[in-house]
Structures are given as C-alpha cells and as structure tokens.
C-alpha positions, 0 to 999 in steps of 0.5 A: 603413614601418620605422619604423611597422612597428617601432611596431605591432610594439611596441604588438602585444607591450605588448598581449600583455604586457599581456594575459598579466600584467594582466588574465591571471587574468581571460581564464584564468577565463574560458577555464576556465568555457567549456571546465570545468565543474561538473555535479550528480552525483545521489544515490542515491534512498532506498527505501520500505518497508511495514511488514514492509519490503517495497519500495513504491518504489525507484530502478532504475540506468539507464546511458548508455553512450558511447566516447572514440575518440581516448584516447592508449592506444587505439591502431590496431592495438588498435582494428582487430584487437578491433573485430569482436568488439566489434561482435559482442558489441553486436549480440547483446547489444542485437539493435538494429543489426547487427555490420557496421552497428556497426563501420561506425559506430565506425570513422566515428567514429574517423575524425571523432575523436568523444571522447564518442559515444553507443552506447547510452542506458537500459542496465540493470545486467545489460547493463552487466556484460555490455559490461565483460566485451567486447573493448576495453571490458574495458581501462576507460576510459582505455585502452579509451575505455569511458564509462558515466553512471548516471542513476536511475528509480523503479519501484513493484513492486506497481504500481497498490497505494496508487500515489496515497499512495506518490506521485511528484516531478517535476523541472520548477519547476512539479513535483508533489511527490505522496503520501510521495515527495513529502512526504519528498522532502528527507528521500530525495533524500539529498545530490547530488555534484559532477564536473568537466567539459571541453567538446570539439569539437562541443560535447560535454562529458566527464568529467575523470576517474572521481573527483568532486569531491564524493561524493554522500550516499545519501538516506534510506529511509522505512519506510511504515505500510501493509500490503502484504496489507491494501492489496491487500484493500481495493483489491480489495473496492473495486473489486469494488463500483465495477464493481458499481455503475458508481460514478464514485470510491471510497476505503477507510481502514483505521487503526489505533485507538491508534496512527494508523497507516494500514495501508491506503488506496485510492482508484480512479476510473473512466476514459473507458473504463470501467477504474478506476484511482488518479488522486486520494487522494480520502481525503485530498483531497476534502472534502464534505458527509458525510451521516448519518455526521454524526449521530454528533458531532451527538448526541454534543453533545447528550449533552455538554450534558445534553440528552438521554439514549439512552433518551429519546425522540422523535417521529419522525411519519411521517418529514417535517418541516419548517423554513422552506421545507425539508422533511426526509425519514426514508428510511422511508415512513410515519417511525418514530413515537415512537422513543428517541434511541438508535432515532432513530441506529440507524435514521438517522432524519433527523426525529429528529436534527434535531429533537432539534438544533433544539429544544435549539439554536435561539438557541443555534447558536453553543454548538452549534458550538462543540462541535464546534470543541472535537472538531476537526472544523474543524481540518485534520489537518496531514498532511505528504502535500500536497493535504488538503482543507480542512473547513468548518463555518461559523459563525452569523455567517458570511454563508452562515448560514440558517434551515434550516442548524441541522437541516441541518448536524445530519443532515450536510448544509452541512458538508464532510469529508475521508473521513480527518477522518471516521475521525479523529473515529470513530477518536477515539470508538473509542480511548475519547476520545483523537485520535490524527494519522493516521501514514503512517510510522514510521521513517527509515533509513540503511544499514538503521539507524533515524536518526529515528522519528515517535511517536504524535501526540495532537490531543485526548487527550480529545474530550468526557467517558468517559460521552459515548464510552460511549454514542456507542459503545453507538449505533454498536453498535446500528446494526449489532445492530439498525439500517441495518448489520444485514447487516455483523452476523457471529458471529465479532466485533462490529462498531460504525459508522455509515452515510451516504447523502448527496446531491452537490451540484453547482456549477452545479445543486445537488443535481439534474441532469439530473432525476438525483440523485447519490449518495455512499454511505459506511460508518465504524465501528471492529472488534472492537467491544469491543475497538476495535483498528481503524477503517476507512471506505469511502466511494463517490462517484456510484454509477450504479445504483438502489442508493445506499444506504451499508449495500449499497454501502460497507458490503460493502466495510468487511466484506470488510475486516474479515474479512481483518484478523480472520481474519489478525490473531491477537491481536485474537481472544478467548483459548481457554478452557484446558483441564484438564490433568486431563481425557481426551482422545482420541488422534487417528487415526494412519495405518500407518506408518513408526515413527520418524516417527511418534514424532517427530511424537507426541512433538512433540505431547504425545501418548502412545504405547506401543511395548510390544508391538513387536520390531525393525519400524521399521513398525508398525500404530497404533490409538486406545486412549483418550488414548493410541496403541498399536502392533503390528508390521508385517511383509512379506515381500520377494518379495510384494506388502505390503498399504499400505491404510490407510497414506499416499502417501509411506510406500506410495510408499516400500515399493513401489518397494523392491520394483521396482514402478512406482507410480500415485496416484489422488486424496489422503488414504490408500491405500483400495485397490491394484489388485495384491492383497496377498501376490501373489508381485512382478514387477518394473517391474509397475505398481500402481494405489493409489486414496487417500481422505479417508474 
C-alpha cells in the first residue's frame, strides 16, 4: 500500500508539472477567456442638422448606475456612517423608493458581496451630476464603488418633422436602415472603442479599469439641405388638405432648381383612427401612374421631333376618341372642338394628346419610347436613401405592350414614376434643360470642421433642345394663366406647372372597386416662372370626397408652400425701381418726444431736420415741412401736469411718472387723451389714464 500510494503521488506530481509547463499557456488562455473579455464601446453618433444648423437628430446620453459594494477602500466605517445620507439623496432624486428601502437593499447587497449592484437604469446627465455629489459616490469608482455606464439614445427635437426622411436604424441582423440616418450610417456611427471586462461571481461582468484599450472615435455630423421653416409649412399645408378631403396619404416636395437641394419633403398617411403620421416615404418610394402630368414629356417628344408646334391645331371633337376597345374621354362635357396644341396642354385634353402621339408614332412606337428614355425618365435617380421606387416605361417589345399602350401612355397611364422622379424632370425644364440629381445632404462635419462636401450632380446636361424647353415652359405658364390651374394665379409672382388627375389601379380589381374609382390628384411646377428658383410637387392619394381634381386638391398645397417661400426669400423678388435722388419726398410723421432719440432715428434714416429754433430743452414738438422735420421747444412746469397728447407711450410714461403720477395705458399708438387735464396741479400718487390711438 505504501508503494502504491507513493507511485500515485508521483503520477499526480508528474501530471501537475506537465499541466503547469507543458499545457500551461493553453489553460491560462482558456481561463482568461472565461474571466476576461473585450466589450465594444459605442462611439458618439454624429448629429443631423438642417441647412441653417438647426438640430434635426441627435443622441442623448443615458446612464446605467451600479455600485461595487466590496471595493477595498469602502470600509465598514465609511459605508455605515454615510449610508443614510446616500439613501436620502437617492430617494429624493428618483422618488421611486423610500430612504429605508434603499438602505435595506444596499446593506443586503453588501453582505452578499455584490461587486456590480444595479441601482437604476435610464439616468439622464443632470441626474448623473447630482449622483456624483452624493455621500460615498463622491469618492469615485475605487474609493466609493460608484460605477456608471453610458448608453446613447437617438431623438429628433422636431418630433415628426420630416421624420421619415431623417430616418432611423435598428440594430438587429434584419434591421432597417431608413432615410438619412440609414444612408449615412457609416459616416454617422464613427469608430467603436474596446474596454476590458472581468467576470465576477454570479456571471456579472465589470470593467477592469476606467481606461479603454481602444478609445472610440466620434461620428461625423451630417448637414442636410432641409429648411425647418419650409418643412413646417409643407407639412401643415399638406395635412390641411388631407384632412379636408379625407385622403389616405399624400406627399409634397420642394426642390431648389439649380442645385437640386431638397428644402422640404413631407409624407403623411392616415391611420385607422383617422390621424396622420409619417409612416412611409411616398415621395421617394411610391411609383404610380402619374396621369396628366406625363403629358409634358409626351408633347416634348413630338416638339423635339418637329412634328408639332404650339400653334398647330388638333380636333378634339366632342371630347372622346376610341382606340380598339378603349375610349378615352376629356373632363369637359361636349369636348373642346378644334384647338391649338398650346390649348390642348392648358385644358389638359386627353383626347388631344392621345391623337397627336398616335398620329405621329403609330408604327414608330420604339422611337417615342427611346425619346422618353433619352430624357432619363426610365432611370432611377440613384439616391443614397434606401427604397427608391422603380420607374416603369415599357418598350414595344415587352409582352404587356398592346394596341392601346401608346395612346394610354401619352396621357400618363401604363407608365409609373415616383413623385421625386417626376419632380426631377420638371425641375430640368425649369433649369433650361439641365437635369440635376436631388440632393439631401450638403456636407459632413467633424467637430465643426468640414471634412467632405457633396457637390451638385448633373444627371443630364440637356434633356432636349433649348427650343423645345422654351416651348415647354410656355405651355406650363399657360396652364396657370389660362388653363386648369387658374386658381393658382396671383399678382405677386408667376407660377408654371401642370395639374394631374389619375385613376388608381388596384392590383386585384383594376380601376374599379366596390363601384368606386380611386383617384390621385397632383400638381407639379416651379416658381417664379420668369426666373425659376424653386420647383415643387404635391401628390394626394385617394381623396374620399367627390372633389379629386389636381387643381382643387393638390394645387392649394403648392400655392401655400410657394407663397411662404416667396414671402421669406427676398432674392426672388423683383428689384425695386431706384428713386431719383433729386426727387422731393415728404418727410414722415414724427411724434412729440425726446430730442436725442429723435435725432438718432432721423440720422439713421437719412431724414433731414431743423433744430435751430430749439434752445436748451431736451423735449421737442415736431412738424413736417416738405422734405424735412422742424423742431420747436416743448416745455412744462414741474408742479403742473404736462400735455402729453401726440406723444408715444414711452415718453409720456417717463414724463408723468417722474412727476409722481401713476400711469395707466389703454390701447396702443400715440396718446389721444389724458384723464387729468394739462395744467392741473400735480398730486403725487394720483392715477392718470392715457387713451392711445393709431389715428
């Protein structure tokens, strides 16, 4: 037995030596993997800004608060002498538990030897600052066991404003990347850092130290082209019309003509409760039959080929024409008869356009389609924002092509475009034929410095000849001046554009469902028509009321947006005619008042005045003398109520209160009457009522 035990001991010793030196590195590495690991520290995600640097999306830091109750420096003396004050502070700050509840839980956790005890999640930065000043916690990580971990939560300060275009990302493997957040995720997210964590009893992981192995690098900030004010106008104007017509959804996009900058993009959809929200980016993603707005490219093809001119006439008859088994109608009962090509476009005659296109392109259908392709109407815009709808303009060799395809396509059926794709085409017409790519982002910033700019991208330097562009512009202006969009005409600036009213095809039932026809109303154009600065499209889908025409449903949204842009953009206003310096201009009306302030105002405005008749008085009476203001002394006695008629409120109150009177003002403007007559002896503390008037 002695020998057997001795041999067993030798075997154990040999095995221990082998494990220590032969396989030591292997087991040490395995032990380290079980007790130590690297975790990823998320970098600070970049912010998203509007064009004027107003914040559209940012990350708010929230913190998870934990406590190491067994840190060596936290002795029983320190812990128990400060635990009451700490728990009072926690109870007051969070208000979720009583002081005694906090105290009993912390003492129990200390007895259990908790090294990573959870106190609270979702703590904001201001609360964190208070926590750092509480007893025990103010000693820090190693002396007080205070541990906090940061987590960033994304938020949009303007809530639903352009929320779908601003977008979001989700972290799951099948996560979504939506809008600008998704398109520029790589630039926004930055570079993550690495921190070493140690496993404690109970499977809890705690940072080994406050220092990171690799420090995270902040993400870049994205500066968009969006204008917050115009975005607000677009959304409110769209919402108003959607509610009025009980429509299912709608979109509105405002674009800068020369740059393609998207200034506003609104998408609203009605939920089951009748409320409207941004749930889908229809302007980018929904490809539908545009209807009459497609008549512009159709006629531009014929103009470019020289088959027609604006003065040529076409007989629209009684307002109907039949191709095979399909009859096309005009909206005007009885038709328009024989009218010019210009008038065909202005009144949006389906019969006129379909007759023109079938007359010249029957047997040459592929040439018509090739012309449309040459104007990039069948190409995606190539946006970085995900989810762009696919345009669809079929070719004569396609299996779905039929005998009625050409006349139907001529006025916007059997073709599909997204609102943004159609707007880009109209924007090219406004831009003298140069087609530019819609731009959502202007530049990237890193800690305030520009690190990358996104220049204007030209899709097509010339979609057609300048002659055709000029004729297209004339047709579009005629629609608002004399055609279907006369309700948008105004005296301040000219609008050019096209109305659209299209029946919506259901995948199962075609254009009719439950004896109802669904419509899509639209208006697309630009302004000011003589010097185009902005283009805009409004599309409203499935208005439920009987009104569904583009000029009445979509047009008012366009007009409201255009009016706001025109009112706030001085650069698109016509220049004022300069006045002749030698012309005699009457001086403006001025009130009785304090002389130094009057002098300052008149000097700033360049208005001459004569003060030679005044002596030492600092108060003056003014009068108009042609092109200049004349001053006369204004005097009063200290013990008598002065005459303050014709004074402004500021000066009248100053004089009267310095005499000890209590002044009550009613109305606005200048003093029209005073309750205590001028020359009355002053009784300090008396109330005097001043009636104000603008007259």
